[in-house]
N, C-alpha and C positions, 0 to 999 in steps of 0.2 A: 531500521535505517535511520541514520542521523546525518544531516548535512551541516557542515560548519559554515557559519556566515563570516565573511571578511568584514572587518570593522564592526563586529557585533556590539561592542561597547558603545559606539556612536549611535547605532540603530536603536539600542536599548534606551539611551539617553533621550533620543528624539521621541520614542514611544512614551516614555514616562512624562513628557511635557503635555501629552494629550489627556483630556479627562478620561477616567477609567471606563465609563460606559462606551464611549466612542472608540477607545483603544481596543477593548475586548471585541467590539463589532468588527473593527478593521482586521484584527488578528484572526478572528474566526473566518472571515471572508477569504483572507489570504491563505490560511491553512487549508481551507476547503478546496480552493482553486489549485493549490500545489498538490494536494492529495489526489485530486482527479487526474492531474498530469502524471503523477508517479504511478498510480494504478494502471492507467492506460499503457504506459511504457513497460510496466511490470508484466502485464498480460502479453504484450508483444514478445517479450524476451523469455517468457516461461515455456519450457518444452511441452509438447502436446502429444501424449500417447492416445488419450481418449478425449482430451479437452476439458476434463473435469477440474484440473488444477487452475487453468486459465479462467474458467467461468466462476470459480469460487472466490477469486481475489476481489476484495472490496476495501473500502475505507470507512472510518468513522471519525468525526471530530468531537472531542470531549473537552469539557472544562473542569479543572481541578482547583483546589484551594479557594473555594468560594467564588469561582468564576474568574480568578485572576490569571490562571495558567491555561492556555489553549494548546491542545495536543492533537495531532493527526495520527491515528492508528491505522496501519495498513497490514493486511495479511489475508489468509484464507478464512472464509466463513466456516465456523465450527458446525453450523447447522446444514451445511451443504453435504448431503449424504446420498449415496445411491449404490448401484451395482454395475459391474462391468459384464457385458454380454457381447456375443458376436452377432452381427447382422447377417443378412442373407448372402452377402458377398464375402463373409468371413472376417470382416474388419471389426476390431474391438471398439465398442461404443459404451458410453456412460449413460445409464438411465437413472435419473434423479427420482428418488422415492423416500418418503419419511419412514416407511416400514420396511426398510431393506433387510433382506435375509440372504444367506449364502455368501458370496464374495463381495462383502460390503467395502466400499471405499469412502474414506473421509480425507479429502485433500489437506485439511488442517493438520492431520496427523503425520503426513509425509512430505510436506513442503520443505522442511529443513533437510530431509534425506535426499531429495532431488537436487537441492541447491548445493549441499556440501558433499554428497556421495556417501557410500558405505564401503565397508571392507568385503562385502559380499557381491561385488560385481556391478553396483550402481555407480556410474561415473559421475563425478561432480560437474554440475552445469554452471555454477557461480552466476546465475542470472540475476540474483539480487544485487550483487556487487556491480555487475555490468549496468544495471538500471540506475544505481546510485551515481555512477560516473556520467551517464548520459544526461541525467536530468538535474544534476547539481547546480549548474549555472542558471538554468531556467527557473529553478525554485528560488535561488537567490534573487533573481530579477523580479519574480512575483512578489516576494516579501519587500524588496526595496521600493517597488512601485506602490505597494499598499501603504508604506510609511510616507512616501511623497504625497500620495493622495490625501492621507489623513492630515498632513501638515498644512495643506492648502486651505 
């Protein structure tokens, strides 16, 4: 997911006026706050057959190129693994286990299939795109507020 900033060149110019250490700290804080917002809304919009996909969604904030570029990564945790079983009422439930055997589920392997659909009967949900539209303005505001705070 990427969100386009309005007047990004002006925001970038203001950020470059700030000393590097402070700028990276401000960017990291803003990206972390925006990522938390996006993951929360992403979980709300994700379809839930067993709830495994929703619970596997997480974010990570990383720095690249010597700490100059701050990126928020959002997606399904590849280590979130388990099996799908039926409970006493017959409802399908997800049991998380590291040593899963049988009907193993890894939400990170099927996130894109649920979002975009398949030719074999899985209807496209487009919850990723819906989430992008819902949070775009809030993310822009978070980043703008971070820049304003840093410039004070």
